C-alpha positions as CSV (number, residue, x, y, z in Angstrom):
1,M,90.4,71.9,44.5
2,S,88.9,72.9,47.8
3,E,91.4,70.7,49.7
4,L,94.3,72.3,47.8
5,L,93.0,75.8,48.8
6,E,92.7,74.6,52.4
7,L,96.2,73.2,52.4
8,A,97.5,76.5,51.0
9,R,95.7,78.5,53.7
10,S,97.1,76.2,56.4
11,A,100.6,76.5,55.0
12,Q,100.2,80.3,55.0
13,T,99.0,80.3,58.6
14,L,101.9,78.1,59.6
15,R,104.4,80.3,57.9
16,L,103.0,83.4,59.6
17,D,103.1,81.6,63.0
18,L,106.7,80.6,62.4
19,E,107.7,84.1,61.5
20,R,105.9,85.4,64.6
21,T,107.6,82.8,66.8
22,T,111.0,83.5,65.3
23,R,110.6,87.2,66.0
24,E,109.6,86.5,69.6
25,R,112.5,84.1,70.0
26,D,114.9,86.8,68.8
27,R,113.4,89.4,71.1
28,L,113.7,87.1,74.1
29,A,117.3,86.1,73.2
30,K,118.2,89.8,73.1
31,S,116.5,90.4,76.4
32,L,118.3,87.5,77.9
33,T,121.6,88.9,76.8
34,E,120.8,92.3,78.3
35,W,119.7,90.8,81.6
36,K,122.8,88.6,81.7
37,Q,125.0,91.6,81.3
38,R,123.1,93.5,84.0
39,A,123.5,90.5,86.4
40,Q,127.2,90.3,85.7
41,T,127.7,94.0,86.3
42,A,125.7,93.8,89.6
43,Q,127.8,90.8,90.6
44,R,131.0,92.7,90.0
45,R,129.7,95.7,92.0
46,L,128.6,93.5,94.9
47,S,132.0,91.8,95.0
48,S,133.6,95.3,95.1
49,I,131.3,96.3,98.0
50,Q,132.1,93.1,99.9
51,K,135.8,93.7,99.5
52,V,135.5,97.2,100.8
53,L,133.3,96.1,103.8
54,A,135.4,93.0,104.6
55,P,137.8,94.7,107.0
56,V,134.9,96.3,108.8
57,T,133.2,93.0,109.7
């Protein structure tokens, strides 16, 4: 009986760890998407600046 209770506790701990890890993964995926969009915007702006400055150099 004690082994069964220990297995149940272990299963509960693993489930909680999985839920926590899944939430963290989702948060990081969202952050990655946001940073990727910011980088793409910065890249477009830099390209525009370079085009404007090209005749000057």
